[in-house]
C-alpha positions, -999 to 999 in steps of 0.1 A, spaced: 137 105 -82 126 118 -116 162 124 -126 171 88 -116 142 75 -137 152 96 -168 189 88 -166 188 55 -186 170 72 -214 194 102 -218 218 84 -240 192 68 -264 175 102 -266 208 119 -275 215 94 -302 180 96 -316 181 134 -317 215 134 -334 203 109 -359 172 129 -366 193 160 -371 218 141 -394 191 128 -417 166 157 -413 169 167 -450 160 132 -461 131 131 -437 118 164 -451 120 151 -487 103 118 -477 74 136 -459 73 165 -485 75 192 -458 84 220 -481 82 246 -453 110 228 -435 133 225 -466 164 245 -455 196 245 -474 217 239 -443 204 203 -441 215 195 -477 251 205 -476 282 185 -467 273 168 -434 307 171 -417 292 198 -395 260 178 -388 281 149 -375 295 171 -347 263 167 -328 272 130 -322 299 142 -299 272 148 -273 262 111 -269 298 99 -273 311 122 -245 280 115 -223 287 77 -228 323 83 -218 312 103 -188 288 76 -175 303 43 -189 339 54 -193 361 41 -222 339 11 -230 308 33 -233 326 58 -256 338 30 -279 304 14 -281 286 46 -289 313 56 -314 307 23 -333 269 30 -332 275 64 -346 297 49 -373 269 25 -383 244 54 -384 268 73 -408 271 44 -433 238 48 -452 247 84 -461 282 75 -471 272 46 -494 238 56 -507 230 93 -502 259 117 -502 265 133 -536 298 149 -523 333 136 -529 350 111 -505 320 107 -481 334 75 -466 368 90 -459 353 121 -442 330 99 -422 359 76 -411 381 106 -401 353 121 -380 346 87 -364 383 85 -354 383 120 -341 351 116 -321 362 82 -307 395 97 -296 377 125 -277 354 99 -261 382 76 -251 402 105 -236 371 116 -217 366 81 -204 403 79 -193 400 113 -176 369 101 -157 387 69 -147 416 88 -133 393 112 -115 375 82 -99 407 66 -88 419 99 -73 386 103 -54 388 67 -41 425 72 -31 416 105 -13 387 87 5 410 59 16 437 83 28 411 103 48 399 71 63 434 60 73 441 95 87 409 93 108 419 58 121 454 70 130 441 101 147 416 80 167 445 59 180 465 90 188 436 105 206 437 77 232 474 80 239 486 92 273 514 113 258 504 146 243 505 146 205 507 178 184 508 180 145 522 213 133 521 224 97 550 242 79 531 275 85 535 269 123 497 263 126 485 235 148 466 210 127 458 184 154 463 179 191 450 150 211 431 149 244 462 145 265 477 176 249 445 196 255 445 184 291 481 196 298 482 227 276 446 237 267 428 239 234 450 252 206 437 239 172 446 263 144 467 284 167 504 291 159 526 267 178 548 296 192 518 313 206 504 281 220 536 268 236 557 299 242 531 327 242 551 345 216 539 366 187 565 353 163 584 320 157 610 312 183 638 308 158 666 301 183 649 270 197 624 260 170 630 226 154 602 228 128 623 237 97 648 208 104 621 183 112 602 191 80 635 185 61 637 150 76 654 153 110 642 137 142 647 160 171 646 154 209 647 180 237 634 188 272 606 214 274 601 231 308 571 252 316 569 281 341 546 260 363 575 236 370 564 208 347 589 192 323 583 172 291 605 151 270 597 161 234 603 140 203 595 156 169 596 138 136 584 144 100 548 134 93 530 136 59 494 147 65 471 124 46 446 152 42 467 172 17 501 155 14 519 183 32 550 174 53 543 184 89 559 180 123 545 153 146 555 161 182 551 139 212 551 154 247 558 130 276 554 143 311 587 136 330 581 160 359 583 133 385 615 118 370 631 153 370 623 157 407 639 124 416 
């Protein structure tokens, strides 16, 4: 709760601190604080301006490109009195303008990066939501559904598949379906399916049950990997007829 209350004041505090640091030498002279008179605060202020990157980048982080531009303009206004009335060094206005462009560019790039990150997160959330909806529909199908990754691991199986074949999530498909310790290369369709083919075949089990199998490519929304979506339809009764 305290962090939430303090958040609106972070940017003004950063700007106030940066401004105080930037004009600290003048404040020392005005207040006659001889003990605080340090040469560092009386040199060319190009280094002192670097502190303004903190509020500019923070504004870009919280308010994106618009925030970065606004705070950069505020910083520019803060720099003006020194450039016009205080600085005894050559080309103060030019150096100030170059730094403002530099800082503003960093702020804008930070804001753009944050926008892209937000869009990526929203897209990822939407894809995960669509994947969940799809899998909820698949879960209710009468046919067994199996999603197999390119590494032969089972990524998903619905209730019908578990009912006919048992639990097998994260198992290798060749172990789950054929009880083998290595891929069944002579009959495996996975490489062809991942490359875009749609395959059909009849799968017979030792217990006498037969299944019509249809395998097609499927892009897993979770990570964008091309997998094999396999449907198992029990045709045992048809085979007997």
